[in-house]
C-alpha positions as CSV (number, residue, x, y, z in Angstrom):
1,M,-1.7,1.4,22.1
2,K,-3.4,2.7,25.4
3,D,-1.3,0.0,27.8
4,I,2.2,-0.4,26.9
5,A,2.8,-2.5,30.0
6,A,0.1,-4.8,28.8
7,A,1.4,-5.2,25.3
8,E,4.8,-6.0,26.5
9,T,3.4,-8.6,29.0
10,F,1.5,-10.3,25.7
11,C,4.3,-10.0,23.5
12,S,6.6,-11.9,26.1
13,Q,3.9,-14.5,27.1
14,A,2.5,-15.2,24.1
15,I,5.0,-14.9,21.2
16,G,7.9,-15.4,23.3
17,L,9.8,-11.9,23.0
18,D,12.5,-10.0,25.1
19,V,12.8,-6.6,25.8
20,S,15.9,-5.0,24.5
21,V,15.5,-1.4,25.2
22,R,12.7,0.7,27.0
23,L,12.9,4.4,25.7
24,E,10.9,7.4,27.0
25,A,10.8,10.7,25.1
26,G,9.1,13.9,24.7
27,E,6.3,15.7,26.9
28,G,2.8,16.9,26.7
29,E,1.0,15.5,24.0
30,N,4.3,14.6,22.3
31,L,5.3,12.4,25.2
32,M,6.4,8.9,23.9
33,H,6.9,5.3,25.6
34,E,8.9,2.8,23.4
35,V,9.5,-0.6,24.1
36,V,11.9,-2.6,21.5
37,M,11.3,-6.6,21.7
38,A,13.2,-9.4,19.7
39,L,13.1,-13.2,20.1
40,P,15.6,-14.6,22.5
41,G,19.3,-14.2,21.5
42,A,18.4,-11.9,18.6
43,R,21.5,-9.4,17.9
44,P,21.1,-6.7,15.3
45,P,20.5,-6.6,12.6
46,A,17.6,-9.2,13.5
47,P,14.0,-7.9,13.2
48,N,12.6,-6.5,16.3
49,L,9.2,-5.5,17.3
50,I,8.7,-1.9,18.3
51,L,5.7,-0.8,20.8
52,V,4.9,2.6,20.6
53,S,2.3,4.6,22.9
54,F,1.4,8.0,23.3
55,P,-0.1,8.0,26.5
56,N,-1.4,11.8,26.2
57,R,-3.0,11.1,22.7
58,S,-6.0,9.3,21.5
59,C,-5.3,5.5,20.4
60,P,-6.7,3.9,16.7
61,P,-9.6,2.0,17.5
62,P,-9.2,-1.8,17.3
63,G,-8.8,-3.3,13.8
64,E,-7.1,-0.3,12.4
65,A,-3.4,-1.7,13.4
66,T,-2.2,-5.0,13.0
67,T,1.0,-6.7,13.5
68,G,2.8,-9.9,12.0
69,F,5.1,-12.4,14.1
70,L,7.1,-15.0,12.4
71,V,7.2,-17.9,15.0
72,E,9.1,-21.0,15.3
73,N,5.8,-22.8,15.9
74,V,2.3,-21.6,15.4
75,D,0.3,-24.1,17.1
76,A,2.7,-23.3,20.1
77,A,2.1,-19.8,19.9
78,L,-2.1,-20.6,19.7
79,E,-1.4,-22.8,22.8
80,R,0.3,-19.8,24.8
81,A,-2.0,-16.9,23.5
82,P,-4.8,-17.3,25.9
83,A,-3.0,-17.6,28.8
84,A,-1.6,-14.1,28.0
85,G,-5.1,-12.7,27.3
86,A,-5.3,-13.2,23.5
87,T,-8.3,-14.5,21.7
88,I,-7.9,-17.1,18.8
89,D,-9.7,-14.8,16.1
90,V,-8.7,-17.2,13.1
91,P,-7.4,-20.4,13.8
92,A,-4.0,-22.1,12.4
93,M,-4.2,-22.8,8.5
94,E,-2.0,-23.9,5.8
95,V,-1.6,-21.7,3.1
96,P,0.2,-23.8,0.5
97,K,0.1,-21.2,-2.4
98,H,2.6,-19.3,0.1
99,G,4.2,-22.2,1.8
100,M,3.4,-21.1,5.1
101,R,1.3,-21.7,8.3
102,L,-0.7,-18.8,9.9
103,A,-3.3,-17.8,12.3
104,F,-4.9,-14.5,13.6
105,I,-5.0,-13.5,17.3
106,L,-6.6,-10.2,19.5
107,D,-4.3,-9.1,22.2
108,P,-5.8,-8.5,25.2
109,Q,-6.3,-4.7,23.8
110,G,-8.1,-5.9,20.6
111,I,-4.9,-5.3,18.6
112,G,-5.0,-7.8,15.6
113,S,-2.2,-9.9,15.0
114,N,-0.9,-12.9,12.6
115,C,1.4,-15.4,13.8
116,F,3.1,-17.2,11.0
117,R,5.9,-20.0,9.9
118,S,7.0,-20.1,6.2
């Protein structure tokens, strides 16, 4: 991703994740910034989201990469998402065959995410 700080802000505001660790390693073309995020109060081995940016390399085009978030309440996440700069791509829907509710959003950088609850 091009703007890791914007992605961190988005994930915090729209999804409710907290930063666990920030890392920087490498140099030149291999310079890497990494932000590890998790739900508030989560402790290892709880699932994490790891944002990675190689600022000296080109980024994948929008739509090439996507993420998914298990959230407490899909509708609440969709209410928060626009204030964090997201666009609702596919409104919330029930998927009875899999016992879940999900929606798709695009973050401010055009990266697709699905928010789901099973």
